[in-house]
C-alpha positions in Angstrom: 53.0 26.5 -14.4 55.9 24.6 -12.8 58.4 26.7 -14.7 56.7 29.9 -13.7 56.8 29.0 -10.0 60.5 27.8 -10.3 61.4 31.1 -11.9 59.6 33.0 -9.2 61.5 31.1 -6.5 64.8 31.9 -8.2 63.9 35.5 -8.4 63.0 35.5 -4.7 66.4 34.0 -3.8 68.3 36.5 -5.9 66.2 39.4 -4.5 66.9 38.3 -0.9 70.6 38.6 -1.5 70.6 41.8 -3.6 68.6 43.7 -1.1 70.2 42.5 2.1 67.7 39.9 3.4 69.7 36.7 3.2 73.3 35.8 2.4 75.0 32.5 1.9 77.2 31.9 5.0 81.0 32.3 4.4 80.3 33.2 0.8 83.9 34.6 0.3 85.0 31.0 0.9 82.4 29.6 -1.6 79.8 29.2 1.2 78.7 26.4 3.5 75.9 24.2 2.2 72.5 24.9 3.7 73.8 27.5 6.1 72.7 31.2 5.7 73.2 34.6 7.3 70.5 37.2 7.6 71.4 40.7 6.3 70.4 44.2 7.5 66.8 43.9 6.4 66.6 40.2 7.0 67.4 40.5 10.6 64.8 43.3 11.1 62.1 41.1 9.4 63.2 38.1 11.5 63.0 40.1 14.7 59.5 41.4 13.8 58.3 37.9 13.1 59.6 36.8 16.5 57.8 39.7 18.2 54.6 38.9 16.5 54.8 35.2 17.6 56.1 36.0 21.1 53.5 38.6 22.0 50.7 36.5 20.5 51.8 33.6 22.7 53.1 35.2 26.0 51.4 38.6 26.1 47.9 37.5 24.9 47.8 34.4 27.2 48.0 34.9 31.0 48.9 31.2 31.4 51.9 31.1 29.1 55.4 32.2 30.2 58.8 32.3 28.4 62.1 30.4 28.6 65.5 30.5 27.0 67.2 27.2 27.5 70.8 26.3 26.6 71.8 24.8 23.3 74.1 22.3 25.0 72.3 19.8 27.2 73.3 16.7 29.2 73.7 13.7 26.8 71.1 11.7 28.8 68.4 14.2 27.6 68.8 12.9 24.1 68.8 9.3 25.3 65.6 9.9 27.2 63.9 11.7 24.3 64.7 8.9 21.8 66.9 11.1 19.6 70.0 9.0 20.0 68.3 5.8 18.8 65.5 7.1 16.5 66.3 10.5 15.1 67.1 9.2 11.6 66.2 10.0 8.0 65.8 7.1 5.5 68.2 8.1 2.6 68.4 6.7 -0.9 70.9 7.6 -3.7 70.3 7.6 -7.4 73.1 5.8 -9.2 72.9 7.9 -12.4 72.5 11.4 -11.1 74.6 10.7 -7.9 72.0 12.7 -6.0 70.8 11.8 -2.5 67.2 12.0 -1.3 65.0 11.2 1.6 63.0 8.1 0.7 60.0 9.2 2.7 60.0 12.6 0.9 60.2 11.0 -2.5 57.1 8.9 -1.7 55.2 11.8 -0.2 56.0 13.9 -3.3 54.6 11.0 -5.4 51.4 11.0 -3.4 51.2 14.8 -4.0 51.6 14.4 -7.7 48.7 12.0 -7.8 46.6 14.5 -5.8 47.5 17.1 -8.4 46.2 14.8 -11.2 42.9 14.7 -9.3 42.8 18.5 -9.0 43.4 18.8 -12.8 40.5 16.4 -13.5 38.2 18.4 -11.2 39.2 21.7 -12.8 38.7 20.4 -16.3 35.2 19.1 -15.4 34.3 22.3 -13.6 35.2 24.3 -16.7 33.2 21.9 -18.9 30.0 21.8 -16.8 30.0 25.4 -15.4 27.6 26.3 -12.6 25.8 23.0 -12.7 29.1 21.2 -11.7 28.8 18.9 -8.6 32.3 18.3 -7.4 31.6 15.6 -4.9 29.4 13.7 -7.3 32.1 14.0 -10.0 34.8 12.6 -7.7 32.6 9.7 -6.7 31.6 8.8 -10.3 34.8 9.5 -12.3 36.6 6.2 -12.9 39.9 8.0 -13.5 39.6 10.0 -10.2 38.7 6.9 -8.3 41.7 5.1 -9.7 43.9 7.9 -8.5 42.3 7.8 -5.0 42.8 4.1 -4.8 46.5 4.6 -5.7 46.9 7.2 -2.9 45.2 4.9 -0.4 47.4 1.9 -1.4 50.6 3.9 -1.3 49.7 5.6 2.0 48.8 2.3 3.6 52.1 0.7 2.6 54.1 3.9 3.4 52.7 4.3 6.9 53.3 0.6 7.8 56.9 0.8 6.4 57.7 3.9 8.5 56.1 2.5 11.6 58.1 -0.7 11.3 61.3 1.0 10.1 61.1 -1.3 7.1 63.7 0.1 4.8 63.3 -2.6 2.2 59.6 -1.9 1.9 60.4 1.8 1.4 62.7 0.9 -1.5 60.0 -1.5 -2.9 57.4 1.3 -2.9 59.7 3.5 -4.8 60.3 0.7 -7.3 56.7 -0.4 -7.6 55.4 3.1 -8.3 58.3 3.9 -10.6 59.3 6.9 -8.7 62.0 8.8 -10.7 64.9 11.0 -9.7 63.6 14.6 -9.9 66.9 15.7 -11.6 67.6 13.0 -14.2 64.3 11.0 -14.4 66.3 7.9 -13.6 64.9 4.9 -11.7 68.3 3.4 -10.8 68.2 3.5 -7.0 70.4 2.2 -4.2 69.1 0.5 -1.1 67.6 2.7 1.6 69.6 3.3 4.8 69.2 5.3 8.0 71.3 8.4 8.9 71.2 10.1 12.3 70.8 13.8 12.1 72.4 15.0 15.3 75.6 17.0 15.4 78.1 15.5 17.9 80.9 17.5 19.6 83.1 17.1 22.7 82.8 18.8 26.1 86.1 19.0 27.9 89.7 20.3 27.5 91.4 17.0 26.5 89.7 15.1 23.7 90.5 11.7 25.1 88.8 12.6 28.4 86.0 14.7 26.9 82.4 13.7 27.0 80.3 13.5 23.8 77.5 16.0 23.7 75.2 17.2 21.0 73.9 20.4 19.5 70.2 20.3 20.2 68.1 19.1 17.2 65.0 20.7 18.7 64.1 23.3 21.4 61.3 21.3 23.1 63.5 19.2 25.4 64.9 22.3 27.1 61.3 23.1 28.0 60.5 19.6 29.3 63.6 19.4 31.6 62.7 22.8 33.0 59.0 22.0 33.6 59.2 22.0 37.4 61.6 25.0 37.6 59.2 27.1 35.6 56.0 25.8 37.2 57.2 26.5 40.7 59.0 29.8 40.2 56.2 31.3 37.9 53.6 29.8 40.2 51.7 28.3 37.3 48.6 26.1 37.5 47.5 23.6 34.8 46.7 24.2 32.1 49.7 26.4 31.3 52.3 26.8 28.6 56.1 27.5 28.2 57.2 29.4 25.1 60.7 29.5 23.6 62.5 30.8 20.5 65.8 29.3 19.8 68.4 27.7 17.5 68.4 24.1 16.6 70.8 22.0 14.5 70.3 19.1 12.2 72.8 17.5 9.9 70.5 17.5 7.0 72.0 15.4 4.2 69.3 16.5 1.8 69.1 20.2 2.6 67.4 22.2 -0.2 65.0 24.9 -1.2 67.0 27.9 0.1 66.2 28.6 3.8 63.3 26.1 3.8 65.5 23.2 5.1 68.8 24.2 6.8 71.4 22.7 9.1 71.2 25.6 11.5 67.7 27.1 12.0 65.4 28.7 14.5 62.2 27.4 16.1 59.4 29.1 17.9 57.8 26.5 20.1 55.2 26.4 22.9 54.6 23.4 25.0 51.1 23.5 26.7 50.7 21.3 29.8 47.3 19.9 30.5 45.5 17.3 32.6 45.5 13.7 31.1 42.3 13.2 29.2 41.9 16.9 28.3 44.7 16.9 25.7 42.5 16.5 22.6 40.3 19.3 23.6 43.3 21.6 23.9 44.7 20.2 20.7 41.7 21.4 18.8 41.9 24.8 20.6 45.5 25.3 19.5 44.8 24.1 16.0 42.3 27.0 15.7 44.5 29.5 17.4 47.5 28.8 15.2 45.5 28.8 12.0 44.1 32.3 13.0 47.6 33.5 13.6 48.6 32.8 10.0 45.4 34.0 8.5 45.8 37.3 10.4 48.8 38.1 8.2 46.3 38.7 5.3 47.8 36.3 2.7 44.4 34.6 2.1 43.1 31.3 3.5 43.5 29.6 0.1 47.3 29.8 0.6 47.1 27.4 3.7 45.8 24.0 4.4 45.8 21.5 7.3 47.6 18.2 6.7 46.8 15.3 9.1 49.7 13.0 9.8 49.2 9.5 8.4 52.0 8.2 10.6 52.1 9.5 14.1 55.3 9.8 16.0 55.8 7.3 18.8 55.0 9.9 21.4 51.9 11.4 19.8 48.1 10.6 19.8 47.2 13.4 17.3 49.2 15.5 14.9 48.4 18.1 12.2 50.7 20.4 10.1 49.7 23.8 8.8 51.1 23.9 5.2 51.6 27.0 3.1 51.7 27.1 -0.7 55.3 28.1 -1.5 56.4 28.5 -5.1 57.6 24.9 -4.9 54.2 23.6 -3.6 52.4 23.1 -0.3 54.9 22.5 2.5 54.9 22.3 6.3 55.2 25.6 8.1 54.0 24.6 11.6 53.2 21.5 13.5 50.5 21.0 16.2 51.0 17.8 18.1 49.5 16.1 21.1 52.6 14.5 22.7 50.8 12.7 25.6 53.0 12.4 28.7 55.8 10.7 26.8 58.5 13.4 27.3 58.0 14.2 31.0 57.7 10.4 31.7 60.9 9.6 29.9 62.8 12.3 31.7 61.4 11.2 35.0 62.5 7.6 34.2 66.0 8.5 33.0 66.8 11.2 35.6 65.4 9.3 38.6 63.7 12.6 39.6 60.0 12.9 40.2 58.5 15.2 37.5 54.8 15.5 38.4 52.2 18.1 39.1 50.0 18.2 42.2 46.5 19.0 41.3 44.7 20.6 44.2 41.3 20.2 42.6 41.8 16.5 42.1 44.0 16.1 45.2 46.5 13.9 43.4 49.8 14.1 41.6 50.3 13.1 37.9 52.6 13.5 34.9 50.9 16.2 32.7 50.1 15.7 29.1 51.5 18.1 26.5 50.1 19.8 23.4 52.9 21.3 21.2 52.8 24.1 18.7 56.1 24.3 16.8 56.8 26.8 13.9 59.9 27.3 11.9 61.1 30.9 12.1 63.1 30.6 8.9 60.2 28.9 7.0 57.9 31.7 8.2 60.5 34.2 6.9 60.5 32.4 3.5 56.7 32.3 3.5 56.6 36.1 3.9 59.2 36.7 1.2 57.3 34.3 -1.1 53.9 35.9 -0.6 55.3 39.5 -0.6 57.4 39.4 -3.8 55.4 41.1 -6.5 56.3 42.3 -10.0 54.2 45.1 -11.4 54.0 47.3 -14.5 53.6 51.0 -13.6 54.0 54.5 -15.0 56.9 56.6 -13.7 57.0 60.3 -13.1 57.6 60.9 -16.8 54.6 58.9 -17.8 56.7 56.0 -19.1 55.8 52.4 -18.5 58.3 50.5 -16.3 58.4 47.5 -14.1 58.9 47.6 -10.3 59.5 44.8 -7.8 57.7 45.5 -4.6 57.8 43.4 -1.4 54.3 43.7 0.0 55.3 42.7 3.5 52.6 43.2 6.2 53.4 46.7 7.5 53.8 45.6 11.1 56.5 43.1 10.1 58.3 45.3 7.5 62.0 45.7 8.1 61.8 49.5 7.7 58.5 51.2 8.6 59.2 54.5 6.9 61.8 56.3 4.7 62.3 60.1 4.8 63.5 61.9 1.7 64.3 65.5 0.8 63.0 66.1 -2.7 66.4 67.6 -3.7 69.7 68.0 -1.9 69.5 71.8 -1.5 67.4 74.8 -0.4 67.3 73.6 3.2 65.2 70.5 2.3 67.8 68.0 3.7 67.9 69.8 7.0 64.2 69.8 7.4 64.0 66.1 6.4 66.6 65.2 9.0 64.5 67.0 11.7 61.6 64.6 10.8 64.0 61.6 10.7 65.3 62.5 14.2 61.7 62.9 15.4 60.7 59.3 14.2 63.9 57.4 15.2 63.0 56.6 18.8 59.6 55.1 17.8 60.0 53.2 14.5 62.6 51.8 12.2 63.2 54.7 9.8 65.8 55.4 7.2 67.0 58.7 5.6 67.9 58.9 1.9 68.9 61.8 -0.4 70.9 60.1 -3.1 69.5 59.5 -6.6 66.2 60.7 -8.1 63.1 60.5 -6.0 61.7 57.8 -8.3 64.8 55.6 -7.7 64.6 56.1 -4.0 60.9 55.0 -4.1 61.9 51.8 -6.0 64.6 51.0 -3.6 62.2 51.2 -0.6 59.6 49.2 -2.6 62.2 46.5 -3.0 62.8 46.1 0.7 59.1 46.5 1.6 59.0 49.9 3.3 55.3 50.6 3.6 55.5 54.4 3.7 57.8 57.2 2.4 57.8 60.8 3.5 59.0 63.4 1.1 60.0 66.9 2.1 59.6 69.5 -0.7 59.6 73.3 -1.0 55.9 73.5 0.2 57.1 71.9 3.4 59.1 75.0 4.2 56.0 77.1 3.6 53.3 75.2 5.5 55.0 72.5 7.6 53.3 69.6 5.5 54.8 66.6 3.8 53.7 64.0 1.3 53.3 60.4 2.6 53.3 57.7 -0.1 51.7 54.3 0.2 53.9 51.4 -1.0 51.2 49.2 -2.4 48.9 51.8 -4.0 51.7 54.4 -4.7 49.1 57.0 -3.8 50.3 60.2 -2.0 48.6 62.5 0.4 49.7 65.6 2.2 49.7 65.7 6.0 51.1 68.1 8.6 54.5 67.2 10.1 52.8 67.1 13.5 50.7 64.2 12.4 53.5 62.1 10.8 54.3 60.1 13.9 50.7 59.2 14.8 49.9 58.2 11.2 53.0 56.0 10.8 52.6 54.3 14.2 48.9 53.6 13.5 49.6 52.2 10.0 52.5 50.0 11.0 51.4 49.0 14.5 52.1 45.5 15.8 49.5 46.2 18.5 46.7 46.5 15.8 47.8 43.2 14.3 47.7 41.5 17.7 44.3 43.0 18.6 42.8 40.9 15.8 43.8 37.7 17.7 41.9 38.6 20.9 
């Protein structure tokens, strides 16, 4: 099973390059590690994901407004936020493979492996006992499962304590005690654990000796916090209200891996929701549900997602959950929902010397608001959609022969190209008629025109980039002003009048219809 999922992931990466979704940055110079460029179809998909997120946040909520803050910020911002002193990863090297890993990730992966052993035991028992199987009773009575659960509890307890106390020796000891091996070589020959700060530093100023050190922002949230009063006053917002932002962030990831899942330059879609102190956990639950529904609305199936409660809370949080998606390489975080208390605004009030408070007319007093954050990785969402959409199928071609096709079953509203227009052949006035339809559609949806190669090859090419519908102009079109429209997923075709093409395509690929489900 592991080999199958690994093979699928390799195919997805290869497909992403071959069909213009993602390229390795500076590839002609052998590339730059963990930095990627988005190609012609990648940028369209990325923009559609942004639109889906932005409209669901800002358009569907009258109490959420937008912001686009600068990447460069005053160095004091990162001192106040704690990034200068605490934005570190615990790293460990394997002496035999010469590979470097995050110690916390190695331990988390070990816990996940034990959970998988429990799942296997449950599946075997379920198969053995059939309909009479009581899963909860089995878990409670199986000695092997209870042993695994005890291991998880013990590792988690030690792991959380070590992370909270920044105890690097204990992290190393956990790896040694549970015989955690190098995923590449299987070796247990580890170095000590050490901390590494993830921020990129640069200089602001014309003369390097006189220049000030500044940083590429490692997250977009702080730009929202320092603009809290600006936004609240100019947009005339009353609590509770939110500020949404999509933007680039930069982290000097030493252990960047898994294609675009973990990169050094990436994009975040974040919303900080400001509330009265004491009401934050109510709103935390509200946003947990809202964000879960946003994902489920894509139609990938609830079984592909799960909530993960944080065992170790960040110093600023009093509640935190991740939404995880089942990638080909396992369940991994796609989005975080955090109750950040009043930490961020209080810190910026303290370090700036400026009063950052909200006057509550109802309570007739001023206070520092609490914050509930939703933060989703745009690149990870992109990879989630690629992973879920990539499908290999055996089909019959127009000659009745069996062949395989690769189809990207991207939700139509997010598809890079909504419709392709083809003339059946490059003669008899068919190209001219097809271009008329192409011109008709251009102002409304992303549409492409193709006349090269056989009609079958053109269909396959559009399947591979995820185009939901193809329009074919044939000789009958010249007689009765009708065309065939082909569905990407079913490959079924129906004949419709040219006058209905725009309405049909807009309805089938509408972002509006996708958003309506969230109301």
